[in-house]
N, C-alpha and C positions, 0 to 999 in steps of 0.2 A: 630855799638853796639854791646857790650858782652851779652850774655843772660846767665841766669843761672836757674837753678831748686831751687824753693822754698815750704818746705811741705806745711805753714799755708794753710789752702783751702779759706779762706777769708781775703781780703785785705780793711783797710779802705783809700780812697784816695781822694783827692780835685778835684773839678771839676771846669775848667774856660772855657770861651769862646769868642772868636771873635766879638760875636752877644752879648753878655752881658758883664754888669758890674760888676756882683756877682759872687762868688765864694762859692758854696756848697759841703758840704762832704757826700759822698756816699760810700759804702760798695758793694764788688762785689767779686763773685768768680774768684778766679785764672782759674778755670777750661773753665772760659768763652773764644770763639773765637775774633779776635780781629772784627770781622763782627757781631756775637752778643753783644759784647759792642757797638756799634755803636747803634744797634737797641736802646740798654737801654738810652744811652747818648742821644738818639733823644729826649726823653720824657724829661730830665733835662734840655737841653739848646733851644731846638725846631731848629736845624738845621736837613734837610733831611741827614740819616746814608750815602745817595750815594753821599751826597759833601762834607765829613768829612775828614780831615787831623789832624792824633793826634799827640800831641806831648806828651813827658814823662819828670815831672821835678822832679829833687830829693827835701828833704824835704830843701834843704840851695837854692830851687828854681835854681838850676842847670840845663840844660837841658841835658839829659840822650841821648835822638836821638826820633825819631819815631817809632809809634805804624803801619808800615805800612805792616805786613803781615796779610793780611785777614784772613787766615786760622791758624794764628798760637796760641796758647793758651796766655790770659794776664800771667799767671804764667812762662810763658816762657822768659818773660823781665823781666829786675830788678824793680818790683814794690815792695814797700811795703810800711808800715804804713807810713803817713804823705805824702807820693808824692803826686805831682799834675798832672791830665791828662790835657791838656789844647786842646781846640776842634778849628780847622781854617775850619769857614765855606766856601765854594766856589760857594753858591748858587746865590752869588749877592745880599744877602738881607744887610741890613743895620744894623749897631750899635745901638742896644736898639730897635730894632721893634719890636723884641718879646716881651720886656719887659713894650708896650705902652697895656694895658689892653682894654683901650676903642675901639681899633680895631678890637676885639676878639669878634665873634659873640655867644651870649648867647643863650644858650636853656631856653625855656621860656615852662611854663607847665602850661596849661588851669586849673581853675579852678574847672571845670567840672573833667576833669581826675583827678585832686590833690584831690577829693572828693569822688573818688573812690578807692584809695589807700588804704589798709588794714592795713598798716604799718606806716604810717604818725604819723606824734606828732598830726594833725588834730583831725584823726581818732580815736588816743588813749583817746584825750581828750571830745572829743562827748561821747564816750563808760563811761568814769570815770566822767560826766558831769562837769567839770572843768570848770573856766575862764568864759568866757560870755557862754559856751555851759549851764551852771548851772543857768543862767540867762533865756536863752531860754525855760529850761526846767519848771521855775516857770512860765513862762510867758505864756507856751502851760497849764499847768495846770490850770491856771486861765480862758485862754478861753476856757477848758473844762467844767469847773466849771459854767462858763457865762452859756454856749449852753446848759447845764443840765438843769440850774435855768429854762432857758426861754421854753425848751421842756415841763417842772415841767407845769410851767404855761397853756401849751396846753392841756398837759392830761386831765389836773382838770376839763378842758370843757367838756370834752368827757366821758362816762357812758358805760360801758358796756351794751349791749341792744339795743342801739341804732340804728336808720337809720342812713346812711351814704353816702357821694359820696365822692370817691376819685380821685384827678386831679393831678396826677403825671406828671412831664415835658415827652413831645413826645408822651405822651398816650391819648388815649381815655377816658372821666369819665367815672368810674366805680361804681355803686351802689350795697350796701349792708348792713350787719350788722356786728355793733363791737361787737366784744366775747372776747377779753382783752384789756389790757391797763395796761403799767407797763415797767419794767426793763425786760432783757432778756438776756440769757448766749450765746447766738452765735453771739453777736454786741451788745457794749457799748451802752448806752444811751435808752431813751423811746420810747416804739415800740407800732402801734396799729395794734393788729390782725384783721382781717376782714376776715367775712365769705362771697363770691359774691354771688349775685344771681345767676349768670352763672359761670360755670369750666374756670374763667378766673385768677385763682390764680394760685400757686405753689407747694401747697400741702394739709394735712389734715386737719393742725392745729398743727403739731409738726415739730420741726426742728430739726436737727442732735439727733436722740432718743428721746427729751424730748417734752412731749405733752402739750400743752398751752390752747387749745379748741378744740372742736370737729367740724368736720365738713367732707363733702363729698372729696373726692381726686381732686384737682386741682381747688377745691374752696377756699382755704384758703392762706392768704397772708398776711406780712407783713408790714408797710409802715410808714414812720416818720409821726407824729401827724401834721405836717407844711401841708399836704397835704390834710388832713381827714378834713370836713366840715359835722357837724351833723345837721340833721332837717329831716323835714318831706319829704322825698326821697320814692314815693311807687316802686315798684318792676318793673322793665322794660322789655319786651318782646325784648329778643335780638335774635329772632330768628333763636337760635343756634338748634334746634331740626325739624326746618323747611327740607324738601327734594328738 
């Protein structure tokens, strides 16, 4: 086969294969070596590059010859726009084997992994409160409003100055005096500020620089109204001053 130099840097060709029934159009640089071209064709037809034999056909479907020199440039062959490169597979695969997508193992991402992606459609919809996420937001607001109403009913029965007992999950009962009832800046919802009888608290009645009530340090705490019982609770001796 005669070779000729062609100045156009890119050529548009058709690609066919002994493994497939379709023919596809591709653009390749004439500066590619035949070895490099085979690697690119591998992505198109599915045949391993090492098992390829390439034939070049003209626009009239006339066989020009084989592209059989691995280190030769594509442009060194008489390839022009409209030519066809036919890939003959020698791997032993059957015709149409790479067209049956049911045999291709598909990658599936878990829902947890997809939820963590920041550039996904789901993430965008969540940030923008679109679609079902708008409904979820409305439900969350409704649930929060209902919870706030329940807390309001609970704090209405708690008055500042009352003796109380706090029974939080996983903690022993603690007695003290109600010092604050209402909303706070540090967390949403209604909270009850308690001055414990002993230093079993976390602060002195102030949180994040804002004072809600006065007490000694480590005697103050904020708890949910659901764990507070108001009643005639005498002060207990916890024995914390004993040696």
